[in-house]
N, C-alpha and C positions, 0 to 999 in steps of 0.2 A: 504494500500500500504506500502510495506517495501522496501526501497531503499536507496542507498547513494545519496548524493547531485550530480545530474548529468543532463546535458541538455537533453540527450536522454529521461530520465525519465520524465522530465517536459513536453517535447513535446508530449510524449505518453499520459500522464495524462490529458493534456489539451483537449484531445478528449472526456473526460467525462463531460466537462462543459455543463450545461443545459440538462443533460441526464436523470435527475430524480433520479440518484443514490447519496447517501450521502457518501462522500469520505473522508477518513482520511489518512494522510501520517506520518509515523514514520521515521524520518531521522536516519538511523541506526548508522552512525558514529557521528551524531550530529554536524553539522557545525554551529549551533546556528544562522541560517540565515533564515528569511522568504522570500518566493519567490513570487513576485507579479504576475508572469505568471500563477500561479495556485492559485490565491487568493480565489477561490471558495472551496478549499480543507481545511479541518481542519488540520493545520500543527503542528505536535508535534515535536518542536525543543527546544533547550535549556534545555534538560532533563538530560544530562549526569552528570552535577555537582550539588551537593546539595547547595554549596555556591560558588559564583563567587566573591571571596574576592579581595579587592584592592591589586595590586602588584603581582597578580598570574602569569602573563606572564613574568614579570621581574624576579620573583623567579625561574621560569622554566628555564630561560636563565642562571641565575647566580648560581643556586644550584639545578641541576637536581636530585641529590640523595634525597635531602630533599623533592622535589616536588613529587617524586615517592612514598615516605612514606605518604605524605599528600593525594595524589590521591587515595590511597587504602582506606582511610576513606571518601574521598570526592566524589568519583565516584560512580554512581549508576550502579548496575549490569543490563546488557541488558535483560537477561532472566527474571529476577524478574520484571523489569519495564514493559516489553512487556506483561508478564502474567497479571499484574495489569490492563494494558490498554485493553486487550482482555476481561477481566471480566467486566470492566467498560463500554466499547463500545458495546460489544456483536455483533460483525460483522457477517454478513452472510458468507463473503468470505475474505480471506487474499490473497493478490497478492504480491509475492516476485520477485524481479528483480535481477538476477545474482546469480549463485549457491553458490559461496564461500564468498559472502559478505552479502547476505540477505536471504539465503535459508537454506543451511546446518547449518549455525550459529544459527538458531532458531528452528531446528528440534525438540529438546527435549521439547521446550515450546509448539509447535504445537501438539505434541503427547498427551499433556494434554487436548487438545480441539478437540476431534475426530469429533465433530458435525460441526466444521467450515470447509468449503471447502477451498482447498489450490490451488492457481494458481501459476505457475512458468513461468517466461519469461527468455529465454536464449538469450544472446547477444554475438557477437564477438567470442572471444577465450574461452568463458565460459566453454564449455565442451570439445572442440576439443583439446586444449593445454594440459589440465589436465588429459585426458583419460588414459594416460600411466604413470602417476606419482602415485606412490604407496599410499602415504598418502591421497592425494586428491581423488583418485578414490575410496578408501574405504568410504570416506565421501559421495561421489556421490552415491555410491551403497546403503548406509544406508538411504539416503534422497529421492532418486527418487521414491521408492515404496510408499512413504507417500503422494505423490502429486496426486491431482485429475485431474488437467488440465494443459496444457502446450501451450504457444506461443513460436515461435522461429523466428529468422530472416533468417533461411535457413533450408531446409528439412534435410540436413546432421545431424544437431544437434538432430532432433527428432529420427533419427536412432541410434545415439550414446546413447540417453536417453533410448530407448527401450532395447538396448544391455546391459544396466547397471541397469535394474530393473523397468523402468517406465512402468506402466500398466494402467495409466489413459487415458484421452481423449485428443487427439491433436487438438488444436483449429486453427492451420494453420500457414502459413508463412506470416509475416508482417514486414515492415521496423521497426527497433527498436525505431525510434523516430516518427513514424507515417508518413503520406504522405507529399507532397510538395504543397505549395500555389503558383500555377502558375501565379496568377494575380500579385504577388510580384516578381517572378523570371524571367518570360518571357521577361520583359522589359530590363533585363540585358544581353540578348542573342545577340551576333553579328552574322551576316550572315557568313556561313562557309567560303566563298571565301575571307573574310577580316580578318580571324584569322591567327595569326602567332606565337602562344605561345605553347610551350610544358610545361605542368604543372605537377609538381611532388609532391607527398605527402612526407613531409620531416621527417617522423618518422624513427629513428634508435635507437634500444635498444633491449628489450626483444624479441619483435616480429617484429618490423619495419625493413625494409632493404632498406633504401634510398641510402646508399653509393654505392652498386653495380649499381644502376641506374645512379648515377653521373659518375661513372667510364665508363659506357657504352656510355653516352652522350659525355664525353670528347673524347672517342675513335672515335666518329662520328663527331666531331666538324667541320671538313672541309666540310662535306656534309650538315651541318645545316645552311648554310649561308641564311640570310633573316629570320631566326627563332630566337625567344627568348626563353630561358629556365627560368622558374620561379619555385621556391621551396617554399612551405608554411608549417608551423608547424614544422620547423627545431628546434632541440634541440642542446645541447652542443656538442654531438657526431659529428653532421654534421658540425657545425661551427669550431670545433677543427680539423676535417679532412681537411676542406678547407684551413685552415691556414697553413697546412703542405704540400699543393699540388699546382701545377700551376693553378688549378681551380679558385683560388682567383683572378687571373688576367684576367679571361675570361669575357670580357666586356658584352657579351650577356647573362650572368648568373646573376640572382638576387635571393637572398635567404632571406626569411622572417621567423621570429619566429612565435609565436601564433598570429593569425589574427582573428578579429571578423567574425562571420559566414557570415555576409552580404558581407564582402570583399572576402571570399573564393568563394561564389556564383558568384560574379562579375568576378573573375578570371576564374571560370569554364565556364562562358558565353563568355569569350574571348579566351578560349583555343582551339587549333586545336586537340591536343592529351592530354589525362590525363594518368598519370602512377602512380599506387598504387602497392607497393611491400612489402609483409610481409611473415613471416614464418607461422603465425597462425592468423586466423580471421574467422568471419562468413561472412555475407553479409556486406561489408564495406559501410557505409553511403556515403562516398565520391564517391564510384563507382556509386551509384544511383544518386548522385548529378551530376556527369559527364554525365550520360545518359540523364537526364531531361534537362540539359543545352546544349546538342548537341556537347559535346566533344567525340572524338573517344577513347574508353578505352583500355589500356593495364593494366592487373591486374593479380596478383598472384592468385593461385587457390588451397589453402590448403584444402585438404580433399574433393575437388570437389565442394565447396560452390559457387565459382564464376561461375562455369559451369552451375549452375542453372539459370543464367541470360545471360551469354555470350556463344555464339557458336563460337568456335575458327575459325577465318578467315571469319566469316560472319558479326557479329555486334560488334566485338572487337577481341583482341588477349589475350590468356592466357599465363602467365609466368609459365613455368614448374619448373624451379629451381631458387628460389629467390636469391641465392648466386652467380649465374653465369652471370657475366656482358657481356660475349660474346653472350650468348643466348638473353639477353635483348637487346643488340645492334642490333642483327639480327632482332628482332621483331620490333624495332623502324624503322629500315631501310625498312622493309617490309611494315609497315603502311604508310610510306612516299612515297614509290615507286608505290604501287598498288592503284592508285588514284580512280579507279572505285569501287573497293571493299570497300575502305575507305568511299566514299560518300554514297554508298548503305547501309553500316553498320550504319552510323549516321542516315540516313533516316529511316531505320528499327527501330532503338531505339526510335526515336521520334514518329513514327507511331504506333508501336506495344507494346512497353514497357512503355513509358512515361505516356500514359493515365491511366494505372493501378496504378500509383503512385500519383495521384491527391489527395490532402489532404482530401477533403470532401468524396470522394469515399472510401478511406482507413478507415476514421473515421466511416462511415456507416457500413462497414463490421466488424470493431472492436466492435462497440456498439451492433451489432447483436449477437456477441459471448458472451458479458456480459449478454445480455437479455436472451440468450439461457441457460446460467448458472442459471439465476434468475428463469426461468421457471422450470428447473430441481429441484431447491430448493423447489418451491411451490408444485411440484408433489411428493416430498419426495425422489427424486433420488440423 
């Protein structure tokens, strides 16, 4: 496994526990931290620096120029280190997560080992955002033909991969972090009739567009009496925006920064409506969380990824223009006024979509794909 230090990756990898596979993980950027959640994995961390000398962090802060010179001597080269590990471990398969962090970056090393099968997992904006950027798309087109297998969190990304040279085998669409443990989450779900929260994902930056949602909600504030608005995952952009606007005096608005995942799931289980809005994404994990926790989803639809889960007007509403607060306000008003559609949508999600996201079911299907690759290896394919 080649990946950065990421919760999605740990959740995915946990599916391999007790599967009979011997698993190694090389932390691509080297956080130098072991992860108890995947304690069954051989974790290759703390590899980047030859010497972790006393005062290194203090020197980095006080003398960055000197630190850069020292690091040229002290840092191990990823390509060289990975090549050594491949020769030492002799893996049957390498599984890379995310194109520009752990796939394209190691292409030249993998080309030296043509007998090792190579799997790629696409997440979020991994292919969609970069497909029209000249430098990145050239890297994509050099790398995709080298890959033997591909997982994705939406079918859209498989199509982008094929258009840019992928000719390997598509293993299917799976949630990036695996499925959900309903025994832990169902107890956090309130009955729909007792919910009064509009929950908003607070990302605002390269891709996230929380601020147009806040503008839409402020426009509707007189019609939202009896409802609370809660924002989670807000960064400086959102807090700074609020400081300069009357929103900061809105008593029924509460904004949180980073929250533990358990707190996010609790909020999802209390939410009447969930709103996620971005310019670029794959299948948002928070959208799936909203579905399994019984919140009615309003979600942006970059490249049609969300439409693979949501039928507009049936089991959620799709935001067409992520920058248009008037459109978003209209969709919120629609969700609140069309109560029969709203209730049927939530029921549909809980009945038809949620069962397919159960953790053990997803795990079973994922392990079948790994075993399929293993069988291909044994038969020489």
